[in-house]
N, C-alpha and C positions, 0 to 999 in steps of 0.2 A: 427404493420410493421416490416417488419424486416430488420435486417442491412445491410444497402450498401453496397458495394464492397469494399471503400474506409474504412469507419474502418474495415470491413474482413481484408483487405490490411495493415493494422495495429496492428495490434493481429498478421495475422501472421508474420511480420515482425520483432515485439518483439518480442515475443514466439521462434523463429528462430536463435532469437543474447540475449537472456537468457541461449535457450540452448549450445551455442557454452561458454556465461560466466559458464553456473553449472560445468563444471569439471573441471576448474582452481579455484572456490573460496571454501572459507571454513566457515563452519556454521554460528560465528560471525557479527554482525550487520555490522558493522566498526573497521573496522581495524586502531586504533590510529595511525597515522600521516603516513597512507600509502592513496595511492588514492582510492576512490571506486567505481565501476561501481553501481550510484545511475536510479532506475528508475523513473522520476517523474509525478506524478498522481496530478490530480484536484478535490477537491470537498468541493463544499461552499465557491465556489468561487476562493480558495488563492490553493500556487500549495504545494506538498508535494514532501519528495524524500526518498524514500527507499531504503535501499541496493536490488540491484538485485540479490544476490546471493539465497536472501530467495525467493524468487519468484518462483510460481512452473507453474502456466500456470494464462495466459488471458481468460476470459471467460464474452460472456457477460450475464449481469445482469440476474436473469430467478426468479421463483417466487420463497418462502424461505417458510417453515412451520414454526409457530410461537412457539417460545420457553416458556415457562408459564413464569411469577416474571422473567424476565429476566430484564436487562436495558435497558431503551427506546430505545439507542445507537446497540442494537444487535437486526436485522432484524429479524433474528431465522434464519432455517439449511437449508441444498438441504442435495444429497446425488447422489459423483461422484463415481467411479474406486472402490468403497463395499467403499466408504468414509461417514462419513458422516463430512458440514465443515460449520460452521459458519459464520454467515456472520454478519462483525462492518460493521453498516452507519459509514463513516469515516466524513463524513459534519459536520455527529452528535457530534462522537464519540469528533473531536480536535478541528473541528469551531464552535458547539454551534447552528447548523444550521440544523435542519433534510433537507434530499435531498428526493426533487421530486421524484416520480418512471418517467424513459424516458426513453421509447427502447432503446436510442442512450445508454445508459449507461457501464459498467464492477466490474465484478469483478476479482479482484487480487488475487489469489490464493496461498497461502504463505507456505511454508514449516517449518509451526512450529506445536507441536506434539499434540494432540487434530485435528488436519484441521483449517483453520479460514479461510476466504476472507477478503477482503475491501471492502465495490462499491465506487466507484465513480465515478465521470459522464465523463472525459474524463482523457484520458493515451497521455501521454509526452514524451520525446525522453530517452530514455539512453545516461546517458551523466558523465563521470569520474568527484569526486564531492574529495579535499582534506580535511581530514575529520576535518582534525589540522584548516585549511583555515573557519570554519564555527562559528560562532560568538554563543558562550555556554548560556542558560538563562541566569539573572542576579538572582545572590545567595538571595539579595535583595527580588525577589516578587514570590508569589508561582506562579508553574507550574507544568504535569504534567509530570510525571518520565519519559512516552514515547517521550516528545521531546528534540534531544540529544540536538540540536544548529540550526542558523539561514543563511542560505548561500547567497551570494550573483550572483548566477546566471544569467537568464533571461529567464524566468524572474524568481523574489527568492524564493528562496523557502524554508519551515521549514523543517527540517533536521528527523524522526520519527525511534525510534527502532522497529520494527518489537517483540522482542522479549520484551519490553516488555509492549504493546497493545498486548502481547495475551497475557499478565497475565503475567508472569516470571521477571528477576530481566535484565536492561538496559547492 
């Protein structure tokens, strides 16, 4: 099943907005104390926020070549623009629930060394997020290093570090 016109329009609108942001953003995921544009995405029934400056493009989900001996949350790789891009099932990596393949799903291609995309079920809005307003994870409870905190948005979102998701330091 091909993506609907509404989905394609959503993708183009988000890509246009992200291209506008691209020139004015730095490499850092989140600037402490500053308001940052955040792309909201949904996976495993929950909403997550990513620094919009790290998004290269939004693509319809496609077939991936499996990577032998990779973690279960690594879907595989695909090639685009002469780059090999690894795909993480965000629902499984963060939410613990594997995503069931659906033609309406999307890959969020990220600007990180080595090429990375996140498999998500829904694309949300780009909103301004004040990272200092995010509630940090409780220090006494173990949490993934890529979880920066929780924002009281509508709907509430878990704020993620793209750098840490890609294996770097948040």
